[in-house]
One Martini backbone bead per residue (centre of mass of N, CA, C, O) as a GRO file, in nm:
protein
  303
    1UNK     BB    1  -1.116  -3.099   1.691
    2UNK     BB    2  -1.257  -2.775   1.680
    3UNK     BB    3  -1.457  -2.509   1.658
    4UNK     BB    4  -1.227  -2.314   1.592
    5UNK     BB    5  -1.126  -2.467   1.347
    6UNK     BB    6  -1.381  -2.431   1.179
    7UNK     BB    7  -1.383  -2.121   1.181
    8UNK     BB    8  -1.108  -2.082   1.044
    9UNK     BB    9  -1.177  -2.221   0.778
   10UNK     BB   10  -1.419  -2.049   0.695
   11UNK     BB   11  -1.259  -1.786   0.679
   12UNK     BB   12  -1.059  -1.881   0.467
   13UNK     BB   13  -1.265  -1.955   0.251
   14UNK     BB   14  -1.390  -1.659   0.226
   15UNK     BB   15  -1.107  -1.505   0.165
   16UNK     BB   16  -0.866  -1.660   0.014
   17UNK     BB   17  -0.656  -1.558   0.255
   18UNK     BB   18  -0.424  -1.589   0.495
   19UNK     BB   19  -0.374  -1.296   0.579
   20UNK     BB   20  -0.671  -1.201   0.609
   21UNK     BB   21  -0.762  -1.423   0.806
   22UNK     BB   22  -0.562  -1.359   1.034
   23UNK     BB   23  -0.668  -1.078   1.091
   24UNK     BB   24  -0.964  -1.159   1.156
   25UNK     BB   25  -0.852  -1.375   1.386
   26UNK     BB   26  -0.608  -1.263   1.547
   27UNK     BB   27  -0.349  -1.393   1.392
   28UNK     BB   28  -0.103  -1.557   1.263
   29UNK     BB   29  -0.005  -1.704   0.977
   30UNK     BB   30   0.146  -1.937   1.109
   31UNK     BB   31  -0.080  -2.034   1.297
   32UNK     BB   32  -0.286  -2.089   1.075
   33UNK     BB   33  -0.122  -2.289   0.907
   34UNK     BB   34  -0.086  -2.498   1.137
   35UNK     BB   35  -0.387  -2.553   1.180
   36UNK     BB   36  -0.450  -2.657   0.895
   37UNK     BB   37  -0.238  -2.883   0.896
   38UNK     BB   38  -0.357  -3.039   1.138
   39UNK     BB   39  -0.625  -3.100   1.001
   40UNK     BB   40  -0.510  -3.256   0.760
   41UNK     BB   41  -0.377  -3.477   0.930
   42UNK     BB   42  -0.635  -3.578   1.072
   43UNK     BB   43  -0.788  -3.626   0.778
   44UNK     BB   44  -0.596  -3.716   0.543
   45UNK     BB   45  -0.618  -3.426   0.383
   46UNK     BB   46  -0.653  -3.181   0.150
   47UNK     BB   47  -0.790  -2.840   0.163
   48UNK     BB   48  -0.542  -2.682   0.040
   49UNK     BB   49  -0.377  -2.464  -0.204
   50UNK     BB   50  -0.036  -2.287  -0.225
   51UNK     BB   51   0.106  -2.268  -0.503
   52UNK     BB   52  -0.054  -2.005  -0.533
   53UNK     BB   53   0.033  -1.717  -0.375
   54UNK     BB   54  -0.216  -1.529  -0.478
   55UNK     BB   55  -0.407  -1.800  -0.485
   56UNK     BB   56  -0.626  -1.975  -0.312
   57UNK     BB   57  -0.707  -2.328  -0.309
   58UNK     BB   58  -0.980  -2.535  -0.305
   59UNK     BB   59  -1.047  -2.839  -0.250
   60UNK     BB   60  -1.263  -3.091  -0.265
   61UNK     BB   61  -1.232  -3.156   0.035
   62UNK     BB   62  -1.276  -2.858   0.125
   63UNK     BB   63  -1.567  -2.834   0.027
   64UNK     BB   64  -1.684  -3.053   0.206
   65UNK     BB   65  -1.582  -2.942   0.475
   66UNK     BB   66  -1.736  -2.670   0.460
   67UNK     BB   67  -2.026  -2.777   0.465
   68UNK     BB   68  -2.000  -2.919   0.742
   69UNK     BB   69  -1.897  -2.682   0.907
   70UNK     BB   70  -2.148  -2.506   0.873
   71UNK     BB   71  -2.349  -2.702   1.001
   72UNK     BB   72  -2.210  -2.729   1.276
   73UNK     BB   73  -2.212  -2.423   1.349
   74UNK     BB   74  -2.515  -2.389   1.340
   75UNK     BB   75  -2.582  -2.600   1.559
   76UNK     BB   76  -2.404  -2.474   1.777
   77UNK     BB   77  -2.559  -2.207   1.792
   78UNK     BB   78  -2.828  -2.329   1.878
   79UNK     BB   79  -2.726  -2.464   2.132
   80UNK     BB   80  -2.615  -2.210   2.284
   81UNK     BB   81  -2.880  -2.051   2.280
   82UNK     BB   82  -3.056  -2.255   2.437
   83UNK     BB   83  -2.877  -2.267   2.690
   84UNK     BB   84  -2.901  -1.966   2.754
   85UNK     BB   85  -3.204  -1.971   2.801
   86UNK     BB   86  -3.194  -2.168   3.045
   87UNK     BB   87  -3.016  -1.995   3.222
   88UNK     BB   88  -3.220  -1.759   3.234
   89UNK     BB   89  -3.463  -1.922   3.348
   90UNK     BB   90  -3.336  -1.994   3.629
   91UNK     BB   91  -3.351  -1.656   3.694
   92UNK     BB   92  -3.647  -1.605   3.659
   93UNK     BB   93  -3.876  -1.324   3.654
   94UNK     BB   94  -4.228  -1.220   3.719
   95UNK     BB   95  -4.427  -0.920   3.668
   96UNK     BB   96  -4.781  -0.928   3.705
   97UNK     BB   97  -5.062  -0.752   3.574
   98UNK     BB   98  -5.423  -0.760   3.660
   99UNK     BB   99  -5.720  -0.771   3.604
  100UNK     BB  100  -5.997  -0.917   3.786
  101UNK     BB  101  -6.002  -1.213   3.556
  102UNK     BB  102  -5.844  -1.483   3.563
  103UNK     BB  103  -6.057  -1.699   3.636
  104UNK     BB  104  -6.288  -1.640   3.421
  105UNK     BB  105  -6.055  -1.697   3.171
  106UNK     BB  106  -5.844  -1.935   3.259
  107UNK     BB  107  -5.554  -1.808   3.352
  108UNK     BB  108  -5.482  -1.950   3.617
  109UNK     BB  109  -5.449  -2.233   3.500
  110UNK     BB  110  -5.224  -2.153   3.300
  111UNK     BB  111  -5.026  -2.044   3.513
  112UNK     BB  112  -4.998  -2.307   3.675
  113UNK     BB  113  -4.881  -2.470   3.439
  114UNK     BB  114  -4.633  -2.293   3.397
  115UNK     BB  115  -4.515  -2.335   3.686
  116UNK     BB  116  -4.482  -2.644   3.650
  117UNK     BB  117  -4.288  -2.626   3.392
  118UNK     BB  118  -4.143  -2.353   3.553
  119UNK     BB  119  -4.013  -2.361   3.864
  120UNK     BB  120  -3.771  -2.140   3.826
  121UNK     BB  121  -4.003  -1.933   3.803
  122UNK     BB  122  -4.088  -1.629   3.933
  123UNK     BB  123  -4.418  -1.518   4.040
  124UNK     BB  124  -4.578  -1.193   4.032
  125UNK     BB  125  -4.919  -1.136   4.119
  126UNK     BB  126  -5.141  -0.861   4.030
  127UNK     BB  127  -5.442  -0.716   4.120
  128UNK     BB  128  -5.578  -0.448   3.920
  129UNK     BB  129  -5.667  -0.155   3.834
  130UNK     BB  130  -5.652   0.008   3.542
  131UNK     BB  131  -5.493   0.269   3.618
  132UNK     BB  132  -5.262   0.130   3.774
  133UNK     BB  133  -5.172  -0.058   3.548
  134UNK     BB  134  -5.093   0.158   3.344
  135UNK     BB  135  -4.882   0.301   3.518
  136UNK     BB  136  -4.694   0.050   3.563
  137UNK     BB  137  -4.631   0.012   3.263
  138UNK     BB  138  -4.517   0.301   3.201
  139UNK     BB  139  -4.298   0.264   3.457
  140UNK     BB  140  -4.182  -0.036   3.456
  141UNK     BB  141  -4.313  -0.233   3.700
  142UNK     BB  142  -4.385  -0.427   3.462
  143UNK     BB  143  -4.371  -0.694   3.239
  144UNK     BB  144  -4.691  -0.751   3.252
  145UNK     BB  145  -5.026  -0.721   3.106
  146UNK     BB  146  -5.384  -0.765   3.192
  147UNK     BB  147  -5.626  -0.631   2.959
  148UNK     BB  148  -5.838  -0.425   2.814
  149UNK     BB  149  -5.868  -0.253   2.512
  150UNK     BB  150  -6.013  -0.001   2.647
  151UNK     BB  151  -5.737   0.045   2.808
  152UNK     BB  152  -5.485  -0.008   2.614
  153UNK     BB  153  -5.551   0.238   2.414
  154UNK     BB  154  -5.388   0.445   2.611
  155UNK     BB  155  -5.145   0.338   2.487
  156UNK     BB  156  -4.851   0.338   2.321
  157UNK     BB  157  -4.813   0.163   2.026
  158UNK     BB  158  -4.487   0.204   1.997
  159UNK     BB  159  -4.424   0.079   2.311
  160UNK     BB  160  -4.626  -0.167   2.262
  161UNK     BB  161  -4.749  -0.494   2.301
  162UNK     BB  162  -5.035  -0.673   2.148
  163UNK     BB  163  -5.239  -0.953   2.273
  164UNK     BB  164  -5.489  -1.158   2.196
  165UNK     BB  165  -5.679  -1.386   2.438
  166UNK     BB  166  -5.979  -1.259   2.434
  167UNK     BB  167  -6.348  -1.253   2.434
  168UNK     BB  168  -6.622  -1.016   2.509
  169UNK     BB  169  -6.944  -0.926   2.637
  170UNK     BB  170  -7.137  -0.657   2.693
  171UNK     BB  171  -7.370  -0.643   2.960
  172UNK     BB  172  -7.697  -0.639   3.082
  173UNK     BB  173  -7.781  -0.634   3.423
  174UNK     BB  174  -8.081  -0.789   3.564
  175UNK     BB  175  -8.354  -0.848   3.703
  176UNK     BB  176  -8.603  -1.077   3.639
  177UNK     BB  177  -8.830  -0.845   3.727
  178UNK     BB  178  -8.767  -0.664   3.514
  179UNK     BB  179  -8.914  -0.500   3.250
  180UNK     BB  180  -8.653  -0.567   3.048
  181UNK     BB  181  -8.618  -0.888   3.070
  182UNK     BB  182  -8.800  -0.966   2.807
  183UNK     BB  183  -8.571  -0.863   2.646
  184UNK     BB  184  -8.311  -0.946   2.430
  185UNK     BB  185  -8.279  -0.638   2.361
  186UNK     BB  186  -8.116  -0.318   2.443
  187UNK     BB  187  -8.160   0.010   2.440
  188UNK     BB  188  -8.065   0.322   2.526
  189UNK     BB  189  -8.355   0.434   2.550
  190UNK     BB  190  -8.445   0.225   2.770
  191UNK     BB  191  -8.217   0.364   2.984
  192UNK     BB  192  -8.273   0.662   3.049
  193UNK     BB  193  -8.447   0.612   3.350
  194UNK     BB  194  -8.229   0.423   3.469
  195UNK     BB  195  -8.075   0.294   3.725
  196UNK     BB  196  -7.720   0.288   3.811
  197UNK     BB  197  -7.462   0.048   3.850
  198UNK     BB  198  -7.093   0.046   3.902
  199UNK     BB  199  -6.800   0.034   3.828
  200UNK     BB  200  -6.535   0.196   3.870
  201UNK     BB  201  -6.335   0.421   3.795
  202UNK     BB  202  -6.102   0.256   3.567
  203UNK     BB  203  -6.246  -0.014   3.457
  204UNK     BB  204  -6.384   0.084   3.163
  205UNK     BB  205  -6.687   0.052   3.191
  206UNK     BB  206  -6.753   0.329   3.295
  207UNK     BB  207  -6.648   0.475   3.037
  208UNK     BB  208  -6.813   0.324   2.820
  209UNK     BB  209  -7.093   0.391   2.927
  210UNK     BB  210  -7.062   0.698   2.913
  211UNK     BB  211  -7.032   0.702   2.602
  212UNK     BB  212  -7.305   0.577   2.531
  213UNK     BB  213  -7.475   0.800   2.659
  214UNK     BB  214  -7.356   1.037   2.506
  215UNK     BB  215  -7.436   0.932   2.220
  216UNK     BB  216  -7.751   0.932   2.310
  217UNK     BB  217  -7.793   1.223   2.483
  218UNK     BB  218  -7.731   1.121   2.787
  219UNK     BB  219  -7.728   1.072   3.140
  220UNK     BB  220  -7.632   0.872   3.378
  221UNK     BB  221  -7.787   0.718   3.671
  222UNK     BB  222  -7.546   0.702   3.906
  223UNK     BB  223  -7.574   0.557   4.239
  224UNK     BB  224  -7.331   0.332   4.223
  225UNK     BB  225  -7.002   0.215   4.332
  226UNK     BB  226  -6.769  -0.066   4.259
  227UNK     BB  227  -6.528  -0.342   4.270
  228UNK     BB  228  -6.777  -0.545   4.320
  229UNK     BB  229  -6.993  -0.760   4.179
  230UNK     BB  230  -7.164  -0.865   4.421
  231UNK     BB  231  -7.249  -0.581   4.507
  232UNK     BB  232  -7.403  -0.498   4.255
  233UNK     BB  233  -7.612  -0.729   4.268
  234UNK     BB  234  -7.723  -0.653   4.545
  235UNK     BB  235  -7.834  -0.367   4.453
  236UNK     BB  236  -8.029  -0.481   4.210
  237UNK     BB  237  -8.190  -0.650   4.372
  238UNK     BB  238  -8.519  -0.608   4.368
  239UNK     BB  239  -8.513  -0.399   4.122
  240UNK     BB  240  -8.470  -0.125   3.862
  241UNK     BB  241  -8.183  -0.181   3.829
  242UNK     BB  242  -7.857  -0.163   3.669
  243UNK     BB  243  -7.581  -0.331   3.506
  244UNK     BB  244  -7.235  -0.359   3.380
  245UNK     BB  245  -7.100  -0.658   3.220
  246UNK     BB  246  -6.905  -0.907   3.158
  247UNK     BB  247  -6.999  -1.218   3.104
  248UNK     BB  248  -6.757  -1.379   3.239
  249UNK     BB  249  -6.739  -1.207   3.497
  250UNK     BB  250  -7.045  -1.266   3.591
  251UNK     BB  251  -7.106  -1.575   3.591
  252UNK     BB  252  -7.017  -1.666   3.892
  253UNK     BB  253  -7.263  -1.456   4.015
  254UNK     BB  254  -7.496  -1.586   3.889
  255UNK     BB  255  -7.846  -1.616   3.916
  256UNK     BB  256  -8.197  -1.662   3.907
  257UNK     BB  257  -8.228  -1.337   3.965
  258UNK     BB  258  -8.074  -1.306   3.685
  259UNK     BB  259  -8.001  -1.125   3.380
  260UNK     BB  260  -7.876  -1.112   3.043
  261UNK     BB  261  -7.823  -0.843   2.803
  262UNK     BB  262  -7.808  -0.710   2.504
  263UNK     BB  263  -7.740  -0.489   2.299
  264UNK     BB  264  -7.864  -0.387   2.014
  265UNK     BB  265  -7.554  -0.345   1.975
  266UNK     BB  266  -7.317  -0.538   2.018
  267UNK     BB  267  -7.048  -0.554   2.268
  268UNK     BB  268  -6.700  -0.586   2.223
  269UNK     BB  269  -6.407  -0.729   2.394
  270UNK     BB  270  -6.059  -0.746   2.458
  271UNK     BB  271  -5.818  -0.949   2.585
  272UNK     BB  272  -5.485  -0.850   2.691
  273UNK     BB  273  -5.142  -0.870   2.622
  274UNK     BB  274  -4.895  -0.652   2.778
  275UNK     BB  275  -4.578  -0.506   2.653
  276UNK     BB  276  -4.280  -0.387   2.621
  277UNK     BB  277  -4.080  -0.300   2.383
  278UNK     BB  278  -3.781  -0.490   2.393
  279UNK     BB  279  -3.817  -0.602   2.732
  280UNK     BB  280  -3.832  -0.907   2.720
  281UNK     BB  281  -3.780  -1.179   2.874
  282UNK     BB  282  -3.743  -1.510   2.861
  283UNK     BB  283  -3.971  -1.565   3.060
  284UNK     BB  284  -4.176  -1.383   2.915
  285UNK     BB  285  -4.179  -1.534   2.644
  286UNK     BB  286  -4.289  -1.797   2.755
  287UNK     BB  287  -4.555  -1.683   2.865
  288UNK     BB  288  -4.662  -1.566   2.601
  289UNK     BB  289  -4.671  -1.834   2.450
  290UNK     BB  290  -4.886  -1.960   2.625
  291UNK     BB  291  -5.111  -1.739   2.589
  292UNK     BB  292  -5.119  -1.726   2.280
  293UNK     BB  293  -5.211  -2.014   2.223
  294UNK     BB  294  -5.463  -2.006   2.400
  295UNK     BB  295  -5.597  -1.757   2.264
  296UNK     BB  296  -5.621  -1.866   1.976
  297UNK     BB  297  -5.813  -2.097   2.045
  298UNK     BB  298  -6.045  -1.924   2.164
  299UNK     BB  299  -6.095  -1.737   1.917
  300UNK     BB  300  -6.154  -1.964   1.713
  301UNK     BB  301  -6.395  -2.084   1.863
  302UNK     BB  302  -6.576  -1.828   1.836
  303UNK     BB  303  -6.551  -1.814   1.507
   0.00000   0.00000   0.00000
C-alpha cells in the first residue's frame, strides 16, 4: 500500500462517489475501483459498500481506515516539508548588512554559533554605515539588515519586517576632568555652549543629536566627525568637548579617562533585525529564529 493509495481513499471518502473521485484524481472509474479493491484485499476487510449505486456507503472498517489514513498523510506532509527545508538549507546563502556593532552586542558570537550549527549555509556579512545599509535593503541587495530603530524607521513599514533584538541607552561621553562630569544627568541646556564631536551623518546618532538640539532651541557646535569611536574619544580626551554614543558601543573603548552620563530624560534605542516582507529564504528564517530567541532573552533580562 502506498501514500497514493491513502490519498485516493481519502478523496473517495470525501466525495462519496466513485465517478466524482475518479475525475478529481484524474483517473478512470475502473482504475480507482481496482485500486480500492486491491487495498481491501491487502487489508482483508471491506472499506466501502457499492450495493446502492446512487450512494456509496463507508463501512465501519472504512471509517477506521480513513482516520488513520488522514493521520498518516498529515505526518507524511510534515515529513516532506521538513526534508524540503533541509534540502533548501544545504544550498542556502545569506547576505547580511549590519551597522558596526556586532561585537559590542554579542551578535558575532551568536552568528558564529549559527555557522557552527549550519555549516552548509554560506554567510556574507558586511559592516555598513546607516545610509548605505538602508539603500541596500531598499534595493534588495541584502537578505537581512541589523540596525537601530532610529534608522529603520525611515523604511516603509508595510514592506519590511522589524524584530527587536536589543536595547541601549544614548549616553553623553566626556572626559573625567570635564566640569559636567560631576553631574549624574545632563540637560540639553548644560550642553548649549559645549563643543561636540560626533559620528558621521548617516550614523543615526548624528541625526538624533541634531534633533535634540533643535528641540532645545539651539544649534550644536559640532567641531569634528568620524566613523571611529576611538578617534572621537581621542579628540575629547583632556578637553571640554563631549561626544554622544550608545553605552554598549562605547564600552569596549572606555578607559578611566572618560565617564558616561545620561540625558536628563534618558534616551533609549532598539537594535533591530530588518528584512523584506515575504522574501526571506529558509536559511534566512533559521537565522532570524536564532537572533529572535537571543534578543527576547536580552530584552526580558533588561526589563
